[in-house]
C-alpha positions as CSV (number, residue, x, y, z in Angstrom):
1,M,-108.9,0.1,27.1
2,P,-111.9,0.5,29.4
3,D,-114.1,-2.8,29.2
4,T,-117.5,-1.2,27.3
5,R,-119.7,-4.1,27.5
6,D,-123.1,-4.0,29.2
7,P,-122.9,-6.4,32.3
8,K,-126.7,-7.1,31.9
9,D,-126.6,-8.2,28.2
10,A,-124.0,-10.8,29.3
11,A,-126.6,-13.0,30.3
12,L,-127.0,-16.7,28.7
13,D,-130.5,-17.6,27.2
14,P,-130.6,-21.1,27.4
15,A,-134.2,-21.7,26.5
16,G,-134.1,-19.6,23.6
17,Q,-130.8,-21.0,22.3
18,A,-132.3,-24.4,22.5
19,L,-135.4,-23.8,20.9
20,A,-133.9,-21.9,18.0
21,I,-131.3,-24.8,17.5
22,L,-134.0,-27.4,17.7
23,A,-136.1,-24.7,15.2
24,L,-133.5,-24.2,12.7
25,G,-132.0,-28.0,13.1
26,T,-135.0,-29.5,12.0
27,L,-136.0,-26.8,9.3
28,A,-132.6,-27.8,7.7
29,F,-133.6,-31.5,8.0
30,V,-136.3,-31.2,6.5
31,T,-135.7,-29.0,3.5
32,I,-132.4,-31.2,3.0
33,E,-133.8,-34.7,3.2
34,G,-137.8,-34.0,2.2
35,P,-137.1,-34.6,-1.3
36,H,-135.4,-37.9,-0.5
37,W,-137.4,-39.5,2.2
38,G,-140.9,-37.5,0.6
39,F,-142.6,-34.8,2.2
40,A,-145.5,-36.8,3.4
41,S,-143.4,-39.4,5.0
42,P,-144.3,-39.9,8.7
43,A,-140.5,-38.7,9.7
44,I,-140.6,-35.5,7.6
45,L,-144.0,-34.6,8.8
46,A,-143.2,-35.1,12.3
47,L,-140.1,-33.3,11.8
48,T,-142.2,-30.3,10.5
49,A,-144.4,-30.3,13.6
50,V,-141.5,-30.3,15.8
51,C,-139.9,-27.2,13.6
52,I,-143.4,-25.2,13.9
53,V,-144.1,-25.8,17.4
54,S,-140.3,-24.9,18.7
55,G,-140.7,-21.8,16.4
56,V,-143.7,-21.0,18.1
57,L,-142.3,-21.6,21.6
58,F,-139.0,-19.5,20.8
59,V,-141.2,-16.6,19.8
60,V,-143.4,-17.0,23.0
61,V,-140.5,-17.7,25.2
62,E,-138.5,-14.8,23.8
63,R,-141.1,-12.0,23.7
64,G,-140.3,-9.4,26.0
65,K,-137.6,-11.1,27.7
66,A,-134.7,-8.7,28.8
67,G,-131.7,-10.6,27.6
68,A,-133.4,-12.5,24.5
69,L,-131.6,-14.3,21.9
70,V,-133.4,-11.9,19.4
71,P,-134.5,-8.4,21.1
72,S,-138.1,-7.8,20.1
73,N,-137.3,-4.2,19.1
74,S,-134.7,-5.5,16.7
75,C,-137.2,-5.2,13.5
76,A,-139.0,-2.2,15.2
77,G,-138.1,0.3,12.6
78,V,-138.1,-2.2,9.6
79,S,-141.0,-1.8,6.9
80,S,-141.5,-4.5,4.4
81,T,-143.3,-1.9,1.9
82,P,-140.8,0.0,-0.1
83,R,-141.2,3.6,0.0
């Protein structure tokens, strides 16, 4: 059977991967530990800031990139309102 993968899509995206891991990891930690530590504790507030900044940076870095971790057109035809 012939290989049908597109060689252009095989590129790694280390910046996108690192930012996604950082954003999702801090989001999970804040969600799990926030009730125990208190959502107003300095550590949780700092991690929330890290989560927000890394999420925004993820969008900025990935926008319009050819080998993006999440292609920008992946939600192009999706509507949030029912038809």
